[in-house]
ROKE-611143 format. One record per residue (C-alpha): chain; residue in three letters; x, y, z. Coordinates in pm, 1 decimal. Example, Ala and Ser with C-alpha at 12.3 -4.5 7.8 and 13.67 -1.06 7.14 Angstrom:
BEGIN
+------+------+----------+----------+----------+
| unit | code |        X |        Y |        Z |
+------+------+----------+----------+----------+
|    A |  ALA |   1230.0 |   -450.0 |    780.0 |
|    A |  SER |   1367.0 |   -106.0 |    714.0 |
+------+------+----------+----------+----------+
end
This chain:
BEGIN
+------+------+----------+----------+----------+
| unit | code |        X |        Y |        Z |
+------+------+----------+----------+----------+
|    A |  MET |  15588.7 |  35671.1 |   3336.5 |
|    A |  THR |  15736.3 |  35369.0 |   3513.9 |
|    A |  GLU |  15568.9 |  35494.7 |   3831.9 |
|    A |  ASN |  15263.2 |  35465.3 |   3697.9 |
|    A |  VAL |  15305.2 |  35098.6 |   3576.1 |
|    A |  THR |  15433.6 |  34980.5 |   3912.8 |
|    A |  GLN |  15139.8 |  35123.6 |   4074.8 |
|    A |  PHE |  14881.1 |  34915.2 |   3839.5 |
|    A |  LEU |  15120.9 |  34602.2 |   3878.5 |
|    A |  PRO |  14938.8 |  34484.8 |   4214.5 |
|    A |  ILE |  14585.5 |  34539.1 |   4065.4 |
|    A |  ILE |  14691.5 |  34335.0 |   3740.7 |
|    A |  PHE |  14816.9 |  34061.8 |   3912.2 |
|    A |  MET |  14506.1 |  34053.5 |   4142.9 |
|    A |  LEU |  14302.9 |  34072.3 |   3820.7 |
|    A |  VAL |  14488.0 |  33781.4 |   3674.2 |
|    A |  LEU |  14466.8 |  33573.1 |   3985.3 |
|    A |  VAL |  14081.0 |  33618.7 |   4013.0 |
|    A |  ALA |  14039.4 |  33528.8 |   3642.1 |
|    A |  PHE |  14284.8 |  33212.2 |   3691.7 |
|    A |  VAL |  14045.1 |  33094.9 |   4004.6 |
|    A |  ILE |  13724.9 |  33166.3 |   3806.2 |
|    A |  PHE |  13856.1 |  32956.1 |   3529.3 |
|    A |  ILE |  13954.4 |  32664.3 |   3763.7 |
|    A |  VAL |  13605.3 |  32676.3 |   3925.3 |
|    A |  PHE |  13423.1 |  32652.7 |   3605.2 |
|    A |  PHE |  13664.5 |  32358.7 |   3480.6 |
|    A |  LEU |  13621.1 |  32161.7 |   3797.5 |
|    A |  SER |  13236.4 |  32188.7 |   3809.7 |
|    A |  GLY |  13234.6 |  32070.7 |   3462.4 |
|    A |  HIS |  13448.1 |  31799.8 |   3537.3 |
|    A |  PHE |  13226.6 |  31678.6 |   3844.0 |
|    A |  LYS |  12925.1 |  31708.5 |   3622.4 |
|    A |  SER |  13039.2 |  31470.9 |   3369.9 |
|    A |  THR |  13174.7 |  31211.8 |   3671.7 |
|    A |  LYS |  12822.6 |  31247.2 |   3793.2 |
|    A |  ARG |  12684.4 |  31129.7 |   3439.7 |
|    A |  ILE |  12915.3 |  30844.2 |   3440.3 |
|    A |  GLU |  12826.6 |  30732.4 |   3792.0 |
|    A |  GLU |  12438.5 |  30748.2 |   3681.2 |
|    A |  LYS |  12492.2 |  30521.4 |   3375.8 |
|    A |  LEU |  12685.9 |  30267.9 |   3619.8 |
|    A |  ASP |  12394.7 |  30257.5 |   3868.5 |
|    A |  LYS |  12146.5 |  30209.2 |   3590.8 |
|    A |  ALA |  12368.2 |  29921.5 |   3431.5 |
|    A |  LEU |  12414.0 |  29775.3 |   3790.3 |
|    A |  LYS |  12058.1 |  29777.3 |   3841.4 |
|    A |  GLU |  11966.8 |  29607.5 |   3518.2 |
|    A |  ILE |  12233.3 |  29337.1 |   3597.5 |
|    A |  ALA |  12066.2 |  29304.4 |   3938.1 |
|    A |  GLU |  11708.4 |  29257.8 |   3770.8 |
|    A |  LYS |  11831.2 |  29017.3 |   3525.8 |
|    A |  LYS |  12000.4 |  28785.2 |   3817.8 |
|    A |  GLU |  11652.8 |  28796.7 |   3977.7 |
|    A |  LYS |  11449.5 |  28665.3 |   3703.4 |
+------+------+----------+----------+----------+
end
């Protein structure tokens, strides 16, 4: 029985590693999306300030 477990350990380790990498990729992509939204809001605010100064 222990022989079977040791055979599957590398496979289980690889599956866990792949799942962890996929989770990190999704987490980072979500984080970058939120920072893009913040940048867009900043750009809008800066443009409005620039327009008010011109008037």
